[in-house]
C-alpha positions in Angstrom: -25.0 52.4 -25.8 -21.2 51.5 -25.5 -20.0 48.4 -27.2 -18.9 45.4 -25.1 -15.3 44.5 -25.5 -14.5 41.3 -27.3 -12.5 39.9 -24.4 -15.6 40.3 -22.2 -17.8 38.5 -24.7 -15.2 35.7 -24.9 -15.1 35.4 -21.1 -19.0 35.2 -20.9 -18.8 32.5 -23.6 -16.4 30.4 -21.5 -18.5 30.9 -18.4 -21.6 29.8 -20.3 -19.8 26.8 -21.6 -18.6 25.8 -18.1 -22.2 26.2 -16.8 -23.5 24.1 -19.5 -20.9 21.4 -18.8 -21.7 21.4 -15.2 -25.4 21.1 -15.9 -24.7 18.1 -18.2 -22.5 16.6 -15.5 -25.1 16.8 -12.7 -28.1 16.0 -14.9 -26.6 13.1 -16.8 -23.5 11.5 -15.1 -24.7 11.7 -11.3 -27.9 9.7 -12.0 -25.5 6.9 -13.5 -23.2 6.6 -10.5 -24.9 3.6 -9.3 -23.6 1.9 -12.5 -19.9 2.9 -11.6 -17.6 0.0 -11.5 -14.0 -0.6 -10.4 -12.0 -3.3 -12.2 -9.3 -5.1 -10.1 -6.9 -7.0 -12.0 -4.5 -9.5 -10.1 -1.9 -11.1 -12.4 -4.3 -10.8 -15.4 -7.2 -12.2 -13.4 -10.1 -9.6 -13.7 -12.8 -9.0 -11.0 -15.4 -6.2 -11.2 -16.9 -4.4 -8.4 -20.0 -2.3 -8.7 -20.4 0.8 -6.6 -23.1 -0.9 -4.5 -20.7 -3.7 -3.7 -18.1 -1.4 -2.7 -20.5 0.4 -0.4 -21.5 -3.0 1.2 -17.8 -3.7 1.8 -17.0 -0.2 3.2 -16.2 0.7 6.8 -15.7 3.8 8.6 -12.1 5.0 8.6 -10.5 8.0 9.9 -7.8 9.4 7.4 -5.4 12.3 8.2 -6.6 15.3 6.1 -10.0 13.8 5.1 -11.4 12.9 8.6 -14.1 10.2 8.9 -14.9 8.6 5.6 -16.4 5.4 4.2 -13.6 3.2 2.6 -12.7 -0.2 1.5 -9.3 -1.6 2.3 -7.6 -2.3 -1.0 -6.0 -5.4 0.4 -9.6 -6.7 0.9 -10.4 -6.2 -2.7 -7.3 -7.9 -4.0 -8.0 -10.9 -1.6 -11.5 -11.0 -3.0 -9.9 -11.0 -6.5 -7.7 -14.1 -5.8 -4.6 -12.6 -4.0 -3.3 -14.5 -1.0 -0.4 -13.1 1.0 0.6 -16.5 2.4 3.6 -16.9 0.0 3.4 -14.0 -2.4 3.7 -10.3 -2.3 2.2 -7.5 -4.4 5.3 -6.0 -6.1 3.6 -3.6 -8.3 0.3 -1.6 -8.2 -1.1 0.6 -10.8 -4.3 2.6 -10.5 -6.2 4.4 -13.3 -8.8 7.0 -13.1 -11.7 7.8 -15.6 -9.9 10.9 -16.7 -6.7 9.0 -17.8 -4.6 9.9 -14.8 -2.7 6.9 -13.4 -0.2 6.2 -10.7 2.3 3.2 -10.3 3.7 2.0 -7.0 6.8 -0.3 -6.7 7.4 -2.5 -3.7 3.6 -2.0 -3.2 3.6 -4.7 -0.4 5.2 -2.1 1.9 2.1 0.3 1.6 -0.9 -2.0 1.1 -2.2 -1.3 4.6 -2.2 2.3 3.8 -4.2 1.9 0.7 -7.9 2.1 0.5 -10.8 3.1 -1.8 -12.7 5.9 -0.4 -16.3 6.4 -1.4 -17.7 9.8 -2.3 -20.1 11.6 -0.1 -22.3 14.7 -0.9 -20.2 17.7 -2.1 -17.3 15.5 -3.4 -18.4 15.1 -7.1 -14.9 16.3 -8.4 -13.5 13.2 -6.8 -15.9 10.8 -8.6 -17.8 7.9 -6.8 -14.5 6.3 -5.8 -10.8 7.3 -5.3 -7.7 5.6 -4.4 -6.1 7.0 -1.3 -2.7 6.1 0.0 -2.7 7.3 3.6 0.5 9.2 4.8 1.9 9.2 1.1 1.9 12.0 -1.5 -1.4 13.0 -2.8 0.2 12.8 -6.3 -0.3 9.1 -5.8 -4.0 9.3 -5.1 -6.3 8.6 -8.0 -9.9 10.2 -8.3 -12.6 8.9 -10.3 -11.1 5.4 -9.9 -12.0 2.7 -12.5 -9.0 0.2 -12.6 -6.6 -1.3 -10.3 -3.7 -3.6 -11.5 -1.7 -5.7 -9.1 1.3 -7.8 -10.1 2.5 -10.4 -7.7 5.8 -12.3 -7.1 7.8 -14.2 -4.6 8.1 -13.2 -1.1 11.0 -10.6 -0.4 12.2 -8.5 2.6 13.0 -4.8 2.4 15.7 -3.3 4.5 15.0 0.3 5.2 17.2 2.8 6.7 15.6 5.8 8.3 12.3 4.8 6.4 13.9 4.7 3.0 14.2 1.5 1.2 17.9 0.6 1.0 17.6 -3.0 -0.4 15.0 -5.6 -1.3 16.2 -9.2 -1.0 14.4 -12.1 -2.5 13.4 -15.2 -0.5 16.1 -17.2 -2.5 18.8 -14.7 -1.6 18.0 -15.0 2.0 18.0 -18.8 1.9 21.7 -18.5 0.5 22.6 -16.3 3.6 20.7 -18.5 6.1 22.6 -20.4 8.9 21.5 -23.1 11.3 21.1 -21.1 14.6 20.7 -23.1 17.9 17.3 -22.6 19.4 16.2 -20.6 16.4 16.5 -22.7 13.2 17.3 -21.7 9.7 17.8 -18.0 9.9 19.8 -15.0 8.7 21.5 -12.9 11.5 20.3 -9.4 11.2 23.8 -8.1 11.8 25.0 -10.0 8.6 22.2 -8.5 6.5 22.9 -5.0 7.7 26.7 -5.5 7.0 26.0 -6.6 3.4 23.8 -3.4 2.9 26.5 -1.1 4.2 25.0 -0.5 7.6 27.1 -0.8 10.8 25.0 -2.3 13.6 26.8 0.0 16.2 25.2 3.0 14.4 21.6 1.6 14.8 19.6 3.3 17.6 16.2 1.5 16.9 14.9 -1.3 14.9 11.6 -2.0 13.6 10.2 -5.5 12.3 7.1 -4.7 10.0 4.7 -7.5 8.9 2.7 -7.4 5.8 -0.4 -6.7 7.8 1.2 -3.5 9.0 2.0 -5.0 12.5 5.2 -3.5 13.9 7.5 -4.3 16.7 10.3 -1.8 17.7 13.2 -2.5 20.0 16.7 -1.0 20.8 19.4 -1.4 18.4 21.8 -2.8 21.0 19.8 -6.2 20.6 20.8 -6.6 16.9 23.2 -9.3 17.8 20.3 -11.4 19.1 18.1 -10.6 16.1 17.4 -13.0 13.3 15.3 -13.3 10.1 13.9 -16.8 10.3 13.0 -18.8 7.3 9.7 -20.4 8.5 9.6 -24.2 7.8 7.2 -25.2 4.9 4.5 -26.7 7.1 4.2 -23.4 9.0 4.3 -21.1 5.9 0.3 -21.0 5.4 -0.1 -19.6 8.9 2.9 -17.5 9.6 4.3 -16.6 6.1 7.9 -17.5 4.8 9.7 -15.1 7.0 9.5 -14.3 10.8 11.4 -11.5 12.7 12.8 -13.0 16.0 14.8 -11.2 18.8 16.2 -13.9 21.2 15.5 -12.8 24.7 12.4 -10.7 23.9 8.9 -12.0 24.4 7.2 -13.6 21.4 5.0 -10.5 21.3 8.1 -8.8 19.8 8.2 -11.4 17.0 6.7 -10.5 13.6 5.3 -13.1 11.3 4.8 -12.6 7.5 7.7 -10.3 7.8 8.3 -7.9 5.0 10.5 -5.1 6.2 13.2 -4.3 8.6 13.4 -0.6 9.3 16.6 0.7 11.1 16.9 4.3 12.6 20.5 5.5 12.6 22.0 7.7 15.2 22.7 11.3 14.3 
């Protein structure tokens, strides 16, 4: 009988170990999935969500590349953990998986509406019971076997984006210094001034988008920039409308955006 080469024996040993590990995973870990928890930390305040709670909070969601899934909006979990988006924003977001993999997102307030926790279904054991998905962003930012989410908040800010890339982030106090008294509008920063300070010429802009913290968008022609303002919302109205409002004089109020967090301009050519 011919001798079996050592490399074949070694390969068989590796396969045997892999089979054994898989058996342990399905026999030991899977029965404990009901005990899985995701810890959400907002500025040091900790809230734990058990898998059953996440399932109760989940809703159907259609995600490109994944199809129809059950998911919990991350913003919902942050709000249940004490976050309020009336006057503060999530500036930094870190997610950690059970395997140690982690990802961090700066200016997270621009992407919160794209973030959700997708719950596992049959045939998805490798992803773990829960995974963080950032829709339309690189999958390198997604985190499987999610166990921890850390959010750090800060003062309200406005991101100026050029062709969907962040050019500048202005704090609320900076905008207050730039504001003027505009008749019929109130205390506001002309968009043309903000663009000029960021090195963008208004005449080169083809399209402008106002973006709210809830993902609401209003798009309009760049020729209207002379009529566009970033309004500093009076204190009594902040709780309802947020600190900033995007307004274009001459357009209906449906073009206004409350809780404004970004202005995205698309440049010709």
